[in-house]
C-alpha positions as CSV (number, residue, x, y, z in Angstrom):
1,M,-30.9,-152.8,-134.7
2,K,-33.2,-151.4,-132.0
3,K,-31.9,-153.9,-129.5
4,T,-28.3,-152.9,-130.3
5,I,-29.0,-149.2,-129.8
6,L,-30.8,-149.9,-126.5
7,L,-27.9,-152.0,-125.3
8,A,-25.5,-149.3,-126.3
9,F,-27.5,-146.7,-124.4
10,S,-27.8,-149.0,-121.4
11,M,-24.0,-149.5,-121.3
12,L,-23.4,-145.8,-121.6
13,G,-25.8,-145.1,-118.8
14,L,-24.1,-147.7,-116.6
15,S,-20.7,-146.3,-117.4
16,T,-21.9,-142.8,-116.5
17,M,-23.4,-144.0,-113.3
18,L,-20.2,-145.9,-112.3
19,F,-18.1,-142.8,-113.2
20,A,-20.3,-140.6,-111.1
21,Q,-20.0,-143.1,-108.2
22,E,-16.2,-143.0,-108.5
23,E,-16.2,-139.2,-108.6
24,N,-18.4,-139.1,-105.4
25,K,-15.9,-141.4,-103.7
26,A,-13.0,-139.1,-104.7
27,L,-14.7,-135.9,-103.6
28,K,-15.2,-135.3,-99.8
29,I,-16.9,-132.3,-98.1
30,T,-15.9,-131.8,-94.5
31,G,-16.2,-129.1,-91.9
32,Y,-14.9,-127.9,-88.6
33,A,-16.0,-125.4,-86.0
34,E,-14.6,-124.4,-82.5
35,L,-16.4,-122.1,-80.1
36,Y,-14.5,-120.8,-77.0
37,Y,-14.8,-118.6,-74.0
38,Q,-11.7,-117.2,-72.3
39,F,-10.8,-115.5,-69.1
40,D,-7.7,-113.3,-68.9
41,A,-6.9,-112.3,-65.4
42,N,-5.4,-109.0,-66.7
43,N,-8.8,-108.2,-68.2
44,P,-7.5,-105.9,-71.0
45,K,-9.7,-103.0,-72.1
46,N,-9.8,-104.0,-75.7
47,N,-10.7,-107.6,-74.8
48,S,-7.8,-109.0,-76.8
49,R,-5.0,-111.2,-75.6
50,P,-1.4,-110.0,-75.9
51,G,-0.3,-109.3,-79.5
52,F,1.8,-112.4,-79.9
53,V,-1.3,-114.6,-79.4
54,Y,-3.2,-115.3,-82.7
55,S,-5.4,-118.2,-81.8
56,H,-8.1,-118.0,-79.1
57,N,-7.1,-114.3,-78.8
58,R,-10.4,-112.8,-77.5
59,N,-11.1,-112.3,-73.8
60,N,-14.4,-112.4,-71.9
61,E,-16.7,-113.3,-74.8
62,V,-18.0,-116.4,-76.5
63,N,-16.5,-116.5,-79.9
64,L,-15.6,-118.7,-82.9
65,N,-11.9,-119.4,-83.1
66,L,-12.0,-121.3,-86.4
67,G,-14.7,-122.6,-88.6
68,F,-14.2,-123.8,-92.2
69,I,-15.8,-125.9,-94.9
70,K,-13.4,-127.9,-97.0
71,A,-13.7,-129.8,-100.3
72,N,-11.1,-132.5,-100.9
73,Y,-10.7,-134.3,-104.2
74,E,-8.3,-137.2,-104.3
75,T,-7.5,-140.0,-106.8
76,E,-4.4,-142.1,-107.3
77,K,-2.6,-139.3,-109.3
78,L,-4.4,-136.1,-108.3
79,R,-5.1,-134.2,-105.1
80,A,-7.0,-130.9,-104.6
81,N,-8.1,-129.0,-101.5
82,L,-10.3,-125.9,-101.2
83,A,-11.4,-124.5,-97.9
84,F,-12.9,-121.2,-96.8
85,G,-12.6,-120.2,-93.1
86,T,-13.8,-117.6,-90.6
87,G,-13.3,-116.8,-87.0
88,T,-10.9,-114.9,-84.7
89,Y,-8.0,-117.2,-85.9
90,M,-8.6,-116.0,-89.5
91,N,-8.9,-112.4,-88.5
92,A,-5.6,-112.4,-86.6
93,N,-3.5,-114.6,-88.9
94,Y,-4.7,-113.3,-92.3
95,A,-4.8,-109.6,-91.3
96,A,-2.1,-108.7,-93.8
97,E,-3.8,-110.5,-96.7
98,P,-6.0,-108.4,-99.1
99,D,-9.7,-108.7,-99.7
100,V,-11.1,-112.2,-100.3
101,L,-7.7,-113.9,-99.6
102,K,-8.4,-113.2,-95.9
103,N,-10.9,-116.1,-95.9
104,I,-9.0,-118.7,-97.9
105,Y,-7.9,-121.3,-95.4
106,E,-6.5,-123.7,-98.0
107,A,-6.4,-123.9,-101.8
108,N,-3.9,-126.2,-103.5
109,V,-3.5,-128.9,-106.2
110,G,-1.1,-131.8,-106.2
111,V,-0.1,-134.2,-109.0
112,K,1.8,-137.5,-108.7
113,I,4.8,-137.4,-111.1
114,S,6.0,-141.0,-110.8
115,K,4.3,-144.2,-111.7
116,S,6.1,-146.4,-109.2
117,K,7.1,-144.0,-106.4
118,N,5.2,-141.7,-104.0
119,L,6.5,-138.5,-105.6
120,W,4.3,-135.5,-105.8
121,I,4.3,-131.8,-106.9
122,A,1.8,-129.5,-105.2
123,A,1.2,-125.7,-105.5
124,G,-1.2,-123.2,-103.9
125,I,-2.0,-122.1,-100.4
126,L,-0.8,-124.9,-98.2
127,P,-0.6,-125.8,-94.5
128,S,2.7,-124.9,-93.0
129,H,5.5,-127.4,-93.2
130,I,6.9,-126.1,-89.9
131,G,6.0,-127.4,-86.4
132,F,3.9,-130.1,-84.8
133,E,0.8,-127.9,-84.1
134,S,-1.8,-126.8,-86.6
135,A,-4.7,-124.3,-86.6
136,V,-7.2,-127.1,-85.9
137,S,-7.2,-127.3,-82.1
138,K,-8.8,-130.7,-81.8
139,D,-5.7,-132.2,-83.6
140,C,-3.3,-130.7,-81.1
141,W,-2.5,-132.0,-77.6
142,T,-3.3,-128.6,-75.9
143,L,-6.3,-126.3,-76.4
144,T,-4.2,-123.2,-77.1
145,R,-1.0,-123.1,-79.2
146,S,2.5,-122.7,-77.8
147,I,4.3,-119.4,-78.2
148,L,6.6,-121.2,-80.6
149,A,3.7,-122.2,-82.9
150,E,1.9,-118.9,-82.7
151,N,4.9,-117.1,-83.9
152,S,5.9,-119.3,-86.8
153,P,3.8,-119.9,-90.0
154,Y,0.4,-121.7,-89.8
155,Y,0.1,-121.5,-93.6
156,E,2.2,-120.7,-96.7
157,S,1.8,-120.2,-100.4
158,G,4.1,-121.6,-103.1
159,A,5.1,-124.9,-104.6
160,K,6.7,-128.0,-103.2
161,I,8.0,-131.4,-104.3
162,S,7.6,-134.3,-101.8
163,Y,8.6,-137.9,-101.5
164,T,7.4,-140.7,-99.1
165,S,9.5,-143.9,-99.0
166,D,7.8,-147.2,-99.8
167,N,8.0,-148.3,-96.2
168,G,6.6,-145.0,-95.0
169,K,9.5,-144.3,-92.7
170,W,10.9,-141.3,-94.6
171,F,9.2,-138.1,-95.9
172,V,11.2,-135.4,-97.5
173,S,10.1,-132.2,-99.3
174,G,11.6,-129.0,-100.8
175,L,9.6,-125.8,-101.0
176,V,9.6,-122.5,-102.9
177,L,7.5,-119.9,-101.0
178,N,6.2,-116.4,-101.3
179,G,7.3,-115.5,-97.8
180,W,6.9,-116.1,-94.1
181,Q,3.2,-116.9,-93.7
182,R,2.2,-115.0,-96.8
183,I,-0.3,-115.6,-99.6
184,Q,0.5,-112.4,-101.4
185,R,4.1,-111.3,-101.4
186,V,5.1,-108.1,-99.5
187,D,5.1,-105.0,-101.7
188,G,8.5,-104.3,-103.0
189,N,9.8,-107.8,-102.4
190,S,11.2,-109.7,-105.4
191,T,13.0,-112.5,-103.5
192,V,11.9,-116.1,-103.3
193,A,12.0,-118.0,-100.0
194,F,12.9,-121.6,-99.6
195,G,12.1,-124.4,-97.1
196,H,12.6,-128.1,-96.4
197,Q,11.0,-130.8,-94.4
198,L,12.5,-134.1,-93.4
199,T,10.5,-136.6,-91.3
200,F,11.8,-139.9,-90.1
201,K,9.7,-142.6,-88.3
202,P,12.1,-145.3,-87.2
203,M,9.2,-147.2,-85.6
204,E,5.5,-146.6,-85.2
205,K,5.9,-144.9,-81.8
206,I,8.6,-142.4,-82.7
207,T,8.4,-139.4,-85.1
208,L,11.4,-137.1,-85.7
209,N,11.1,-134.0,-87.8
210,S,13.4,-131.2,-89.2
211,S,12.0,-128.1,-91.0
212,S,13.5,-124.9,-92.2
213,F,12.8,-121.5,-93.8
214,I,15.3,-119.3,-95.6
215,G,14.3,-116.0,-97.1
216,N,13.6,-112.3,-96.8
217,D,10.1,-111.2,-95.8
218,K,10.7,-107.4,-96.2
219,P,10.9,-105.1,-99.3
220,D,14.1,-105.3,-101.3
221,S,15.1,-101.8,-100.1
222,I,15.5,-103.1,-96.5
223,K,16.2,-106.8,-97.3
224,Q,17.1,-108.8,-94.2
225,M,17.7,-112.6,-94.7
226,R,16.1,-114.9,-92.2
227,Y,17.3,-118.4,-91.4
228,F,14.9,-120.5,-89.3
229,H,15.0,-124.1,-88.2
230,N,12.4,-126.2,-86.3
231,L,13.1,-129.6,-84.8
232,Y,10.7,-131.8,-82.9
233,G,10.2,-135.4,-81.8
234,I,7.0,-137.2,-80.8
235,F,7.3,-140.3,-78.6
236,Q,4.6,-142.7,-77.6
237,L,6.1,-143.9,-74.4
238,S,3.3,-146.3,-73.5
239,D,-0.4,-146.9,-74.4
240,K,-1.4,-144.0,-72.2
241,L,1.6,-141.7,-72.0
242,A,3.1,-139.7,-74.9
243,L,5.7,-136.9,-75.1
244,T,6.4,-134.1,-77.6
245,T,9.6,-132.0,-77.5
246,G,10.3,-129.1,-79.9
247,F,12.9,-126.5,-80.5
248,D,13.0,-123.4,-82.8
249,I,16.1,-121.4,-83.4
250,A,16.5,-118.6,-86.0
251,A,18.6,-115.7,-87.0
252,E,17.9,-112.6,-89.1
253,Q,20.3,-109.9,-90.4
254,K,20.3,-106.8,-88.2
255,M,20.1,-104.7,-91.4
256,K,20.5,-105.0,-95.1
257,G,24.0,-106.4,-96.0
258,S,25.0,-106.9,-92.4
259,E,27.1,-109.8,-91.2
260,Q,25.6,-109.5,-87.7
261,Y,22.4,-111.3,-86.8
262,N,19.6,-111.1,-84.2
263,V,18.8,-114.5,-82.8
264,W,15.7,-116.0,-81.2
265,Y,14.9,-119.4,-79.9
266,S,12.2,-121.4,-78.2
267,P,12.1,-124.9,-76.5
268,V,8.8,-126.6,-75.6
269,I,7.8,-129.9,-74.0
270,I,4.3,-131.4,-73.8
271,A,3.3,-134.6,-72.0
272,K,-0.1,-136.2,-72.7
273,Y,-1.7,-138.9,-70.5
274,K,-4.8,-140.8,-71.8
275,V,-6.9,-141.9,-68.8
276,T,-9.7,-143.5,-70.9
277,E,-10.7,-143.5,-74.5
278,K,-12.7,-140.3,-73.8
279,L,-10.6,-138.5,-71.2
280,S,-7.0,-137.2,-71.4
281,F,-4.8,-134.6,-69.8
282,A,-1.8,-132.7,-71.1
283,A,0.8,-130.5,-69.5
284,R,3.1,-128.0,-71.3
285,G,6.2,-126.1,-70.4
286,E,7.8,-123.6,-72.8
287,Y,10.2,-120.7,-73.0
288,Y,10.6,-118.1,-75.8
289,S,13.5,-115.7,-76.1
290,D,13.5,-112.9,-78.6
291,K,15.7,-110.2,-76.9
292,K,15.9,-108.0,-80.0
293,G,12.2,-108.2,-80.8
294,V,12.5,-109.6,-84.3
295,I,9.2,-111.6,-84.0
296,I,7.7,-110.3,-80.8
297,A,8.5,-106.6,-80.2
298,T,8.2,-105.3,-76.6
299,E,10.4,-102.1,-76.6
300,T,11.7,-103.1,-73.2
301,D,15.3,-103.5,-72.0
302,N,15.3,-107.3,-72.1
303,G,13.0,-107.8,-75.0
304,F,10.7,-110.8,-75.0
305,Q,11.9,-113.5,-72.6
306,T,8.9,-115.5,-71.3
307,F,8.2,-118.8,-69.6
308,G,4.9,-120.5,-70.0
309,Y,3.1,-123.3,-68.2
310,S,-0.3,-124.9,-68.9
311,L,-2.5,-127.8,-67.9
312,N,-5.1,-129.2,-70.3
313,A,-8.1,-131.6,-70.0
314,D,-10.0,-133.1,-72.9
315,Y,-13.3,-135.0,-72.9
316,W,-14.6,-136.5,-76.1
317,I,-18.4,-136.3,-75.8
318,L,-18.8,-138.0,-79.2
319,P,-16.2,-139.3,-81.7
320,N,-16.5,-135.9,-83.5
321,L,-17.2,-133.6,-80.6
322,V,-14.7,-132.7,-77.9
323,W,-14.9,-130.4,-74.9
324,R,-11.6,-128.9,-73.8
325,T,-10.4,-126.8,-70.9
326,E,-7.0,-125.2,-70.2
327,I,-5.3,-123.0,-67.6
328,K,-2.1,-121.2,-68.6
329,N,0.3,-118.9,-67.0
330,L,2.9,-116.7,-68.7
331,N,5.8,-115.0,-66.9
332,S,8.1,-112.5,-68.6
333,K,11.4,-111.0,-67.5
334,D,10.1,-107.5,-68.3
335,Q,6.7,-106.0,-67.5
336,I,5.0,-106.5,-70.9
337,F,1.4,-107.5,-70.0
338,L,-1.0,-104.7,-69.8
339,N,-4.0,-104.9,-67.4
340,R,-7.3,-103.0,-67.3
341,N,-5.8,-100.2,-65.3
342,D,-3.1,-99.6,-68.0
343,V,-0.4,-100.9,-65.7
344,F,2.2,-103.3,-67.1
345,Q,3.2,-106.4,-65.2
346,N,5.3,-109.5,-65.6
347,N,2.5,-112.1,-65.2
348,N,-0.4,-113.2,-67.3
349,F,-2.9,-115.9,-66.2
350,S,-5.7,-117.2,-68.4
351,A,-8.3,-119.9,-68.5
352,V,-10.2,-121.0,-71.6
353,T,-12.8,-123.7,-72.5
354,S,-13.9,-124.7,-76.0
355,L,-16.2,-127.0,-77.8
356,A,-15.0,-128.3,-81.2
357,I,-17.0,-130.3,-83.7
358,S,-15.9,-131.9,-87.0
359,F,-18.0,-133.4,-89.7
């Protein structure tokens, strides 16, 4: 009898240990931090970059762009992510969120709803389904984000259903959202926003993506429907050379109930050349047109019509540590860039360097 009891306890202990090991495998704790220093030739008095810049937006100081700790739990049928962040990116992008929500970088749960197919439902605070650039600089080809990326959502809150084909070539999702880069809905807004994402990979070296947003991001009393579409392609032209092309186009009602719309659009192209495993260069050309100031208000005759050019160099010191440097020039049709002498001018030149680590 004693031997039976001892055997039972031994088996229970072994089962508990194995379960704990499986749980440890399912749970991963990761982190990221990016420090940067930036020189803005206009040297603004408030040491902030222009208002349409939300990442790496402080001038002439060493600062933290983004730092976060993330817990990820993933099994065959369950996914969960929780991450808390800080830095100038969080300060700028989460400024409209209340209290502790300002520091929630990600918080979501996903459940697989099919036994045989890769079909999931997820809800919570999610990374944006729009665009090819994220808030994590090391994962992007250039150190700073394009104007296109800075002025479309980095994150969103709501629910989505997604499907990945068995061969991995197709990904499709539909989303119900609280708004345009919102965790908490705008006061007085009772409308639901919608989105979609469709990704096609005809071969390993080509990715094509279409994403959209449809909704109103204002109180019901001044409701203005917004229709936004993002299209991009990523092409691995050779072992060393890759190309990304993107295009945003959107329209928003001029006023509640109006059949007339204000339109804005933005094309961008980025080329990346990998010299060695550790060293690479990237060049970007972009244009952003928002004549009526829907997204970027200037209160000038021609609104925001700006060309941008940048050159980027990356050096991977370690597999998880990268040093990046970028020079960028923006040139606008109107004089919208304010210098230290409170004089507006057409041009804005900047140089920035950063050190990013992931663990």
